PLY file of the C-alpha trace (Angstrom):
ply
format ascii 1.0
element vertex 268
property float x
property float y
property float z
element edge 267
property int vertex1
property int vertex2
end_header
0.51 0.25 -0.18
0.92 3.63 -0.06
3.06 4.77 2.78
6.16 5.56 3.82
7.75 2.73 5.82
10.21 4.70 9.09
10.48 2.63 11.33
10.60 3.95 15.10
11.60 3.14 18.65
7.88 3.54 19.54
7.08 0.65 17.06
4.88 -2.15 17.73
6.84 -5.41 17.31
6.13 -8.78 18.03
6.63 -12.23 15.61
3.96 -14.65 14.80
5.35 -17.62 14.68
8.71 -17.07 12.61
7.36 -14.32 10.74
8.11 -10.57 12.37
6.23 -7.34 12.63
6.19 -4.43 13.22
3.62 -2.22 13.77
3.84 1.66 12.74
2.99 4.42 14.38
1.51 6.37 11.65
-0.43 3.04 10.82
-2.92 3.70 14.18
-3.23 7.71 13.52
-4.53 6.97 9.59
-6.87 4.13 10.57
-8.16 6.30 13.54
-8.70 9.22 11.20
-10.17 6.73 8.36
-12.65 5.68 10.60
-13.50 8.14 12.78
-16.41 8.85 10.49
-17.92 5.20 10.77
-17.21 5.27 13.97
-20.02 8.44 14.81
-22.03 6.83 12.08
-22.78 3.96 13.73
-23.62 6.00 17.51
-25.45 8.18 15.86
-28.06 5.34 14.72
-27.56 4.21 18.28
-24.71 1.50 18.27
-22.73 2.63 20.65
-20.05 6.09 21.59
-18.87 7.43 19.05
-14.69 7.29 20.72
-15.67 3.51 22.22
-16.67 3.21 18.37
-13.52 4.33 17.27
-11.30 2.38 19.36
-12.62 -0.48 17.67
-12.96 0.44 14.17
-8.83 0.45 15.08
-8.45 -3.00 16.62
-10.69 -4.27 14.04
-8.97 -2.77 11.17
-5.57 -4.23 12.99
-6.78 -7.97 12.88
-8.04 -7.25 9.13
-5.24 -6.04 7.46
-3.03 -8.37 9.68
-4.18 -11.49 8.36
-4.33 -10.52 5.23
-0.27 -9.52 5.46
-0.33 -12.75 7.10
-1.81 -14.60 3.88
0.87 -13.09 2.02
3.84 -14.06 4.21
2.14 -17.51 4.74
2.56 -18.21 1.34
6.35 -16.15 0.74
7.53 -19.00 4.31
5.38 -21.66 1.45
7.87 -20.99 -1.17
10.68 -21.51 1.44
11.25 -17.73 1.31
11.88 -15.41 4.62
8.74 -12.71 4.71
7.91 -10.02 7.31
5.13 -8.14 8.15
4.89 -3.93 8.20
2.09 -1.77 9.33
2.32 1.82 8.27
0.42 4.59 7.07
-2.25 3.58 4.81
-1.73 -0.44 4.71
0.48 -2.86 5.17
2.57 -4.48 3.07
4.37 -8.40 3.52
8.33 -8.61 2.15
10.83 -11.20 1.55
14.39 -10.66 0.81
14.02 -13.75 -1.00
11.27 -13.96 -3.24
10.23 -16.56 -5.56
11.62 -15.90 -8.79
8.98 -18.01 -10.84
5.87 -15.19 -12.09
3.25 -18.12 -11.35
4.35 -18.11 -7.85
4.07 -14.32 -7.11
1.12 -14.60 -8.40
-0.21 -16.50 -5.84
1.38 -15.07 -3.04
-0.07 -11.77 -4.39
-3.69 -13.14 -3.99
-3.32 -14.93 -1.06
-3.68 -12.03 0.99
-7.19 -11.37 -0.41
-7.67 -14.92 -0.25
-7.25 -14.70 3.68
-9.16 -11.77 3.87
-11.61 -12.97 2.59
-11.55 -16.22 5.22
-11.83 -13.75 8.38
-15.56 -11.97 6.22
-16.71 -15.74 5.95
-15.27 -16.69 10.06
-17.26 -13.67 11.16
-20.15 -13.96 8.71
-21.09 -17.34 9.76
-20.54 -16.05 13.51
-23.14 -13.27 12.75
-26.00 -16.43 11.79
-24.76 -18.37 14.76
-25.60 -16.22 16.83
-29.16 -15.26 15.47
-31.78 -13.07 17.17
-29.15 -13.70 20.71
-28.65 -10.39 22.32
-25.15 -9.21 22.50
-23.05 -6.88 23.57
-23.53 -3.66 21.91
-19.53 -2.79 20.95
-19.13 -7.55 19.88
-22.38 -6.00 17.56
-20.39 -2.78 16.30
-17.08 -4.90 15.35
-18.68 -8.05 13.69
-20.35 -5.18 11.29
-16.83 -3.43 11.01
-14.91 -7.02 10.51
-17.33 -7.66 8.29
-17.27 -4.42 5.83
-13.18 -4.34 6.10
-12.99 -8.22 5.19
-15.28 -7.84 2.04
-14.40 -4.10 0.64
-11.06 -3.92 1.72
-9.44 -7.27 0.25
-12.54 -6.41 -3.45
-10.23 -3.07 -3.47
-7.35 -5.05 -3.44
-8.10 -6.95 -6.21
-8.46 -3.66 -8.75
-5.26 -4.02 -11.23
-3.77 -0.59 -9.84
-0.37 -1.94 -8.97
0.70 -1.58 -5.92
-2.66 -3.07 -5.78
-2.32 -6.66 -5.01
-4.96 -6.79 -8.17
-2.02 -4.86 -9.75
1.00 -7.30 -9.26
-1.26 -9.80 -10.67
-1.79 -7.99 -13.83
1.64 -7.63 -13.76
2.81 -11.67 -13.24
-0.19 -12.59 -15.90
1.67 -10.09 -18.02
5.11 -11.43 -17.63
3.61 -14.84 -18.14
2.45 -14.11 -21.34
6.11 -12.44 -22.14
4.98 -9.32 -22.71
7.65 -6.63 -23.31
8.11 -4.56 -20.69
5.03 -5.93 -17.92
6.04 -3.21 -15.57
5.48 -0.32 -17.46
2.25 -2.13 -18.95
1.00 -3.15 -15.51
1.49 0.29 -14.65
-0.25 2.35 -17.70
-3.47 -0.16 -16.88
-3.47 1.11 -13.27
-2.75 4.99 -14.31
-5.48 4.99 -16.92
-8.11 2.88 -14.44
-6.50 5.22 -11.46
-7.40 8.46 -12.93
-10.81 7.36 -14.17
-11.54 6.66 -10.42
-10.41 9.74 -9.30
-12.28 11.61 -11.73
-15.53 9.72 -10.53
-14.78 10.04 -7.47
-14.67 14.09 -7.87
-18.17 14.21 -9.31
-19.82 12.61 -6.91
-17.93 14.23 -3.90
-18.58 17.78 -5.75
-22.88 16.80 -5.80
-22.20 17.40 -9.85
-24.58 14.28 -10.64
-28.13 14.76 -11.81
-31.00 14.24 -8.75
-32.76 11.12 -11.07
-28.79 9.76 -11.25
-27.33 9.73 -7.77
-30.33 8.20 -6.59
-29.79 5.04 -8.60
-26.39 4.63 -7.74
-25.49 2.67 -4.84
-23.55 4.14 -1.69
-21.20 1.66 -1.81
-20.00 3.04 -5.46
-19.55 6.43 -4.76
-15.76 6.85 -3.86
-16.07 9.44 -1.05
-13.58 12.25 -0.31
-11.03 9.57 1.09
-11.27 6.94 -1.51
-11.03 9.74 -4.34
-7.87 10.80 -2.44
-6.54 7.52 -2.67
-7.06 7.03 -5.89
-5.64 10.33 -6.83
-2.81 9.14 -5.60
-2.49 6.35 -7.30
-2.41 7.66 -10.50
0.13 10.03 -9.81
2.13 7.24 -7.95
1.32 4.58 -11.10
2.11 7.64 -13.50
5.59 7.71 -12.56
5.82 4.31 -12.80
5.08 3.78 -15.84
7.58 7.07 -16.89
10.56 5.74 -15.17
9.45 1.53 -17.36
9.44 3.19 -20.74
12.67 4.54 -19.95
14.19 1.16 -20.83
14.62 -0.12 -24.34
13.15 -3.64 -22.95
11.89 -5.70 -19.98
15.45 -5.79 -18.07
14.94 -7.16 -14.60
17.55 -5.46 -12.13
18.00 -8.91 -10.58
17.29 -12.24 -11.05
13.82 -11.99 -9.60
11.66 -10.87 -12.23
13.52 -13.14 -14.52
11.20 -15.90 -15.80
13.59 -17.42 -18.66
14.71 -20.68 -18.02
18.57 -21.05 -16.18
19.68 -23.11 -19.79
18.23 -19.82 -21.54
19.77 -16.50 -19.87
22.49 -14.54 -21.27
0 1
1 2
2 3
3 4
4 5
5 6
6 7
7 8
8 9
9 10
10 11
11 12
12 13
13 14
14 15
15 16
16 17
17 18
18 19
19 20
20 21
21 22
22 23
23 24
24 25
25 26
26 27
27 28
28 29
29 30
30 31
31 32
32 33
33 34
34 35
35 36
36 37
37 38
38 39
39 40
40 41
41 42
42 43
43 44
44 45
45 46
46 47
47 48
48 49
49 50
50 51
51 52
52 53
53 54
54 55
55 56
56 57
57 58
58 59
59 60
60 61
61 62
62 63
63 64
64 65
65 66
66 67
67 68
68 69
69 70
70 71
71 72
72 73
73 74
74 75
75 76
76 77
77 78
78 79
79 80
80 81
81 82
82 83
83 84
84 85
85 86
86 87
87 88
88 89
89 90
90 91
91 92
92 93
93 94
94 95
95 96
96 97
97 98
98 99
99 100
100 101
101 102
102 103
103 104
104 105
105 106
106 107
107 108
108 109
109 110
110 111
111 112
112 113
113 114
114 115
115 116
116 117
117 118
118 119
119 120
120 121
121 122
122 123
123 124
124 125
125 126
126 127
127 128
128 129
129 130
130 131
131 132
132 133
133 134
134 135
135 136
136 137
137 138
138 139
139 140
140 141
141 142
142 143
143 144
144 145
145 146
146 147
147 148
148 149
149 150
150 151
151 152
152 153
153 154
154 155
155 156
156 157
157 158
158 159
159 160
160 161
161 162
162 163
163 164
164 165
165 166
166 167
167 168
168 169
169 170
170 171
171 172
172 173
173 174
174 175
175 176
176 177
177 178
178 179
179 180
180 181
181 182
182 183
183 184
184 185
185 186
186 187
187 188
188 189
189 190
190 191
191 192
192 193
193 194
194 195
195 196
196 197
197 198
198 199
199 200
200 201
201 202
202 203
203 204
204 205
205 206
206 207
207 208
208 209
209 210
210 211
211 212
212 213
213 214
214 215
215 216
216 217
217 218
218 219
219 220
220 221
221 222
222 223
223 224
224 225
225 226
226 227
227 228
228 229
229 230
230 231
231 232
232 233
233 234
234 235
235 236
236 237
237 238
238 239
239 240
240 241
241 242
242 243
243 244
244 245
245 246
246 247
247 248
248 249
249 250
250 251
251 252
252 253
253 254
254 255
255 256
256 257
257 258
258 259
259 260
260 261
261 262
262 263
263 264
264 265
265 266
266 267
């Protein structure tokens, strides 16, 4: 995800088995800013207190993103690569100093994060069904609501073919498998176009420029909102810059063997 990962002595650090995890201070700040609107919305609907809801949101966001990144990290480990997790800024990242060289395996790693997130969503949904009409604490209801929303929409969002989202990484690996020249430039180009269109759409919705009849026909989830519009704009700028950088090369030449899918006996 977007964000500068700058470690500090105040970061939370722990291990999940062999996988080290670090949580930066900016993760909590951004998570709190992003969740305040949702926390206050539920409070206005008579469910919990805004500030307690916000703490629940931050805890649910931590669990949801950690499970997502854990999916990537476990996939790295299954392919024999060391991995670590860092939660910072606008999300998190699972890194490896020896990632798989096969584009197919890298695609599996990219898809493992959303798969883990959707699995968590399924577990939470199962708990909700099991509770049925049982009366539960209002903050348990708030937590289940947040986890369902995060598990469904955040992971679906991550599948958009926009680098550095998982969908963008999958797009790049598919292009590499198809032997398309300079897959990075094409993947970033597609990401730039899509992110720009979504940013423009979000700006139109935020500025309330749609006719009333059209707006009534659009479901709420289809309107990005201010924060998502800003995200899409940042993605568009980032992908444009990366596309220009990749296009400066005459042909795709990976910086090291990590991205080289050519059989060893055919490498120069």
